[in-house]
A tleap script that builds the chain and sets N, CA, C and O, in Angstrom:
source leaprc.protein.ff14SB
mol = sequence {
  NMET ARG ILE GLU VAL GLY GLU GLU GLU ARG
  GLN LEU LEU LEU ASN LEU LEU ASP GLU LEU
  LEU GLY ASP LEU ARG ASP GLU ILE TYR ARG
  ALA GLU SER HIE GLN PHE LYS GLU GLN LEU
  LYS ALA LYS LYS GLU VAL VAL LYS GLY LEU
  LEU GLY ARG LEU ARG PRO GLU ALA ALA VAL
  PRO ALA GLY ALA CALA
}
set mol.1.N position { 123.643 82.476 94.381 }
set mol.1.CA position { 122.475 81.688 94.587 }
set mol.1.C position { 121.324 82.502 93.976 }
set mol.1.O position { 121.282 83.731 94.044 }
set mol.2.N position { 120.383 81.737 93.369 }
set mol.2.CA position { 119.175 82.396 92.732 }
set mol.2.C position { 117.984 81.555 93.162 }
set mol.2.O position { 117.975 80.325 93.189 }
set mol.3.N position { 116.999 82.342 93.490 }
set mol.3.CA position { 115.621 81.710 93.759 }
set mol.3.C position { 114.531 82.429 92.871 }
set mol.3.O position { 114.646 83.609 92.540 }
set mol.4.N position { 113.539 81.687 92.534 }
set mol.4.CA position { 112.499 82.328 91.862 }
set mol.4.C position { 111.349 82.353 92.683 }
set mol.4.O position { 111.083 81.372 93.376 }
set mol.5.N position { 110.569 83.456 92.684 }
set mol.5.CA position { 109.432 83.747 93.456 }
set mol.5.C position { 108.336 84.316 92.623 }
set mol.5.O position { 108.587 85.017 91.643 }
set mol.6.N position { 107.104 84.019 93.007 }
set mol.6.CA position { 105.906 84.600 92.227 }
set mol.6.C position { 105.744 85.963 92.753 }
set mol.6.O position { 106.390 86.430 93.691 }
set mol.7.N position { 104.794 86.590 92.049 }
set mol.7.CA position { 104.482 87.930 92.407 }
set mol.7.C position { 104.008 88.170 93.788 }
set mol.7.O position { 104.375 89.143 94.447 }
set mol.8.N position { 103.106 87.180 94.256 }
set mol.8.CA position { 102.545 87.297 95.581 }
set mol.8.C position { 103.655 87.224 96.734 }
set mol.8.O position { 103.688 87.948 97.729 }
set mol.9.N position { 104.570 86.190 96.398 }
set mol.9.CA position { 105.671 86.001 97.315 }
set mol.9.C position { 106.610 87.232 97.283 }
set mol.9.O position { 107.076 87.621 98.354 }
set mol.10.N position { 106.914 87.858 96.158 }
set mol.10.CA position { 107.703 89.055 96.101 }
set mol.10.C position { 107.101 90.164 96.851 }
set mol.10.O position { 107.800 90.894 97.555 }
set mol.11.N position { 105.804 90.325 96.727 }
set mol.11.CA position { 105.100 91.346 97.435 }
set mol.11.C position { 105.228 91.200 99.043 }
set mol.11.O position { 105.418 92.166 99.782 }
set mol.12.N position { 105.112 89.978 99.446 }
set mol.12.CA position { 105.284 89.580 100.828 }
set mol.12.C position { 106.722 89.934 101.244 }
set mol.12.O position { 106.910 90.540 102.298 }
set mol.13.N position { 107.663 89.601 100.507 }
set mol.13.CA position { 109.097 89.870 100.785 }
set mol.13.C position { 109.211 91.326 100.954 }
set mol.13.O position { 109.748 91.777 101.966 }
set mol.14.N position { 108.749 92.088 100.043 }
set mol.14.CA position { 109.018 93.586 100.078 }
set mol.14.C position { 108.196 94.083 101.366 }
set mol.14.O position { 108.752 94.878 102.124 }
set mol.15.N position { 106.969 93.668 101.622 }
set mol.15.CA position { 106.363 94.196 102.862 }
set mol.15.C position { 107.149 93.877 104.105 }
set mol.15.O position { 107.323 94.702 105.003 }
set mol.16.N position { 107.642 92.582 104.124 }
set mol.16.CA position { 108.451 92.241 105.432 }
set mol.16.C position { 109.688 92.998 105.489 }
set mol.16.O position { 110.041 93.491 106.561 }
set mol.17.N position { 110.419 93.145 104.374 }
set mol.17.CA position { 111.616 93.955 104.356 }
set mol.17.C position { 111.462 95.421 104.735 }
set mol.17.O position { 112.276 96.011 105.445 }
set mol.18.N position { 110.314 95.999 104.191 }
set mol.18.CA position { 109.969 97.383 104.517 }
set mol.18.C position { 109.761 97.529 106.005 }
set mol.18.O position { 110.262 98.483 106.601 }
set mol.19.N position { 109.044 96.623 106.618 }
set mol.19.CA position { 108.717 96.530 108.055 }
set mol.19.C position { 110.063 96.534 108.778 }
set mol.19.O position { 110.305 97.350 109.667 }
set mol.20.N position { 110.941 95.596 108.373 }
set mol.20.CA position { 112.134 95.308 109.074 }
set mol.20.C position { 112.988 96.587 108.912 }
set mol.20.O position { 113.606 96.988 109.899 }
set mol.21.N position { 113.063 97.195 107.853 }
set mol.21.CA position { 113.777 98.422 107.751 }
set mol.21.C position { 113.447 99.641 108.737 }
set mol.21.O position { 114.253 100.396 109.281 }
set mol.22.N position { 112.021 99.635 108.827 }
set mol.22.CA position { 111.580 100.682 109.820 }
set mol.22.C position { 111.975 100.343 111.168 }
set mol.22.O position { 112.388 101.218 111.929 }
set mol.23.N position { 111.865 98.977 111.561 }
set mol.23.CA position { 112.306 98.450 112.852 }
set mol.23.C position { 113.732 98.749 113.158 }
set mol.23.O position { 114.138 99.114 114.261 }
set mol.24.N position { 114.486 98.559 112.056 }
set mol.24.CA position { 116.019 98.724 112.283 }
set mol.24.C position { 116.263 100.153 112.514 }
set mol.24.O position { 117.145 100.447 113.320 }
set mol.25.N position { 115.554 101.158 111.874 }
set mol.25.CA position { 115.852 102.551 112.008 }
set mol.25.C position { 115.541 102.936 113.515 }
set mol.25.O position { 116.294 103.677 114.148 }
set mol.26.N position { 114.415 102.403 114.038 }
set mol.26.CA position { 114.033 102.739 115.413 }
set mol.26.C position { 115.157 102.065 116.383 }
set mol.26.O position { 115.605 102.667 117.358 }
set mol.27.N position { 115.524 100.882 116.048 }
set mol.27.CA position { 116.464 100.259 116.978 }
set mol.27.C position { 117.820 100.956 116.942 }
set mol.27.O position { 118.477 101.112 117.972 }
set mol.28.N position { 118.232 101.372 115.747 }
set mol.28.CA position { 119.587 102.139 115.655 }
set mol.28.C position { 119.389 103.391 116.530 }
set mol.28.O position { 120.245 103.709 117.356 }
set mol.29.N position { 118.322 104.063 116.358 }
set mol.29.CA position { 118.149 105.318 117.213 }
set mol.29.C position { 118.346 105.013 118.734 }
set mol.29.O position { 119.063 105.688 119.473 }
set mol.30.N position { 117.637 103.937 119.105 }
set mol.30.CA position { 117.614 103.658 120.582 }
set mol.30.C position { 118.864 102.967 121.073 }
set mol.30.O position { 119.098 102.962 122.281 }
set mol.31.N position { 119.707 102.365 120.190 }
set mol.31.CA position { 120.873 101.619 120.685 }
set mol.31.C position { 121.883 102.486 121.426 }
set mol.31.O position { 122.147 103.629 121.052 }
set mol.32.N position { 122.380 101.969 122.376 }
set mol.32.CA position { 123.265 102.712 123.197 }
set mol.32.C position { 124.855 102.405 122.898 }
set mol.32.O position { 125.736 103.261 122.969 }
set mol.33.N position { 125.037 101.146 122.582 }
set mol.33.CA position { 126.358 100.634 122.231 }
set mol.33.C position { 126.691 101.032 120.749 }
set mol.33.O position { 125.931 100.782 119.813 }
set mol.34.N position { 127.881 101.665 120.625 }
set mol.34.CA position { 128.402 102.037 119.330 }
set mol.34.C position { 128.579 100.801 118.396 }
set mol.34.O position { 128.219 100.824 117.219 }
set mol.35.N position { 129.127 99.772 118.965 }
set mol.35.CA position { 129.253 98.559 118.158 }
set mol.35.C position { 128.107 97.866 117.749 }
set mol.35.O position { 128.076 97.280 116.666 }
set mol.36.N position { 127.100 97.885 118.578 }
set mol.36.CA position { 125.708 97.375 118.247 }
set mol.36.C position { 125.068 98.246 117.171 }
set mol.36.O position { 124.448 97.751 116.230 }
set mol.37.N position { 125.228 99.507 117.329 }
set mol.37.CA position { 124.638 100.451 116.295 }
set mol.37.C position { 125.205 100.194 114.848 }
set mol.37.O position { 124.518 100.259 113.829 }
set mol.38.N position { 126.553 99.893 114.891 }
set mol.38.CA position { 127.197 99.702 113.554 }
set mol.38.C position { 126.748 98.327 113.004 }
set mol.38.O position { 126.597 98.183 111.791 }
set mol.39.N position { 126.549 97.399 113.800 }
set mol.39.CA position { 126.028 96.068 113.346 }
set mol.39.C position { 124.607 96.302 112.756 }
set mol.39.O position { 124.265 95.732 111.720 }
set mol.40.N position { 123.761 97.175 113.454 }
set mol.40.CA position { 122.474 97.297 112.951 }
set mol.40.C position { 122.521 98.130 111.687 }
set mol.40.O position { 121.682 97.904 110.815 }
set mol.41.N position { 123.449 99.092 111.514 }
set mol.41.CA position { 123.538 99.859 110.231 }
set mol.41.C position { 123.891 99.012 109.109 }
set mol.41.O position { 123.383 99.167 107.999 }
set mol.42.N position { 124.857 98.010 109.405 }
set mol.42.CA position { 125.267 97.117 108.343 }
set mol.42.C position { 124.056 96.238 107.826 }
set mol.42.O position { 123.897 96.001 106.628 }
set mol.43.N position { 123.267 95.802 108.762 }
set mol.43.CA position { 122.033 94.881 108.469 }
set mol.43.C position { 121.038 95.797 107.672 }
set mol.43.O position { 120.363 95.344 106.748 }
set mol.44.N position { 120.979 97.105 108.074 }
set mol.44.CA position { 120.030 97.929 107.404 }
set mol.44.C position { 120.476 98.131 105.934 }
set mol.44.O position { 119.623 98.272 105.059 }
set mol.45.N position { 121.723 98.145 105.666 }
set mol.45.CA position { 122.212 98.372 104.304 }
set mol.45.C position { 121.901 97.115 103.407 }
set mol.45.O position { 121.480 97.209 102.254 }
set mol.46.N position { 122.150 95.945 104.048 }
set mol.46.CA position { 121.719 94.642 103.388 }
set mol.46.C position { 120.296 94.545 103.001 }
set mol.46.O position { 119.944 94.080 101.916 }
set mol.47.N position { 119.415 95.026 103.976 }
set mol.47.CA position { 117.933 94.999 103.745 }
set mol.47.C position { 117.599 96.125 102.563 }
set mol.47.O position { 116.798 95.837 101.674 }
set mol.48.N position { 118.171 97.254 102.596 }
set mol.48.CA position { 117.998 98.224 101.596 }
set mol.48.C position { 118.377 97.597 100.217 }
set mol.48.O position { 117.638 97.746 99.244 }
set mol.49.N position { 119.571 96.877 100.152 }
set mol.49.CA position { 120.052 96.209 99.031 }
set mol.49.C position { 119.055 95.253 98.397 }
set mol.49.O position { 118.794 95.186 97.196 }
set mol.50.N position { 118.520 94.505 99.404 }
set mol.50.CA position { 117.483 93.369 98.928 }
set mol.50.C position { 116.240 94.201 98.426 }
set mol.50.O position { 115.759 93.894 97.335 }
set mol.51.N position { 115.739 95.141 99.088 }
set mol.51.CA position { 114.648 95.872 98.677 }
set mol.51.C position { 114.821 96.376 97.243 }
set mol.51.O position { 113.921 96.247 96.413 }
set mol.52.N position { 116.026 96.966 96.962 }
set mol.52.CA position { 116.271 97.420 95.653 }
set mol.52.C position { 116.249 96.441 94.510 }
set mol.52.O position { 115.865 96.734 93.378 }
set mol.53.N position { 116.680 95.273 94.880 }
set mol.53.CA position { 116.753 94.216 94.002 }
set mol.53.C position { 115.353 93.548 93.789 }
set mol.53.O position { 115.163 92.922 92.746 }
set mol.54.N position { 114.421 93.648 94.676 }
set mol.54.CA position { 113.120 93.086 94.620 }
set mol.54.C position { 112.102 94.090 93.954 }
set mol.54.O position { 111.030 93.666 93.521 }
set mol.55.N position { 112.430 95.376 93.879 }
set mol.55.CA position { 111.529 96.303 93.322 }
set mol.55.C position { 111.466 96.065 91.850 }
set mol.55.O position { 112.413 95.599 91.216 }
set mol.56.N position { 110.227 96.426 91.286 }
set mol.56.CA position { 110.053 96.309 89.801 }
set mol.56.C position { 111.080 97.216 89.044 }
set mol.56.O position { 111.463 98.269 89.556 }
set mol.57.N position { 111.471 96.843 87.958 }
set mol.57.CA position { 112.307 97.579 87.174 }
set mol.57.C position { 111.824 99.048 86.856 }
set mol.57.O position { 112.616 99.981 86.727 }
set mol.58.N position { 110.556 99.163 86.749 }
set mol.58.CA position { 109.930 100.459 86.538 }
set mol.58.C position { 110.154 101.427 87.630 }
set mol.58.O position { 109.980 102.628 87.421 }
set mol.59.N position { 110.555 100.951 88.861 }
set mol.59.CA position { 110.847 101.796 89.950 }
set mol.59.C position { 112.112 102.353 89.971 }
set mol.59.O position { 112.359 103.227 90.801 }
set mol.60.N position { 113.078 101.925 89.066 }
set mol.60.CA position { 114.430 102.274 89.025 }
set mol.60.C position { 114.466 103.620 88.147 }
set mol.60.O position { 113.995 103.627 87.010 }
set mol.61.N position { 115.014 104.695 88.695 }
set mol.61.CA position { 115.107 105.916 87.852 }
set mol.61.C position { 115.931 105.705 86.620 }
set mol.61.O position { 116.902 104.948 86.628 }
set mol.62.N position { 115.521 106.419 85.486 }
set mol.62.CA position { 116.205 106.257 84.270 }
set mol.62.C position { 117.720 106.578 84.411 }
set mol.62.O position { 118.100 107.559 85.050 }
set mol.63.N position { 118.483 105.809 83.858 }
set mol.63.CA position { 120.026 106.078 83.854 }
set mol.63.C position { 120.587 105.632 85.218 }
set mol.63.O position { 121.748 105.936 85.493 }
set mol.64.N position { 119.885 104.977 86.033 }
set mol.64.CA position { 120.545 104.511 87.337 }
set mol.64.C position { 121.145 103.108 87.308 }
set mol.64.O position { 121.829 102.648 88.222 }
set mol.65.N position { 120.805 102.414 86.085 }
set mol.65.CA position { 121.283 101.068 85.986 }
set mol.65.C position { 122.754 101.003 85.500 }
set mol.65.O position { 123.311 99.914 85.364 }
savepdb mol mol.pdb
quit
């Protein structure tokens, strides 16, 4: 699936995902259940992947593509 977003929408998504990533890190640290921690870690990886795809191409280090 593909969606097109404008620059303002992309920035909003980046900000929301950055905030979610920080929240997930805190929640992972505080989680007591190993199973719940693993679910949160998987969610964190998805969020990191989305952030990587939404960042401008200039932010990707040379040779990383």
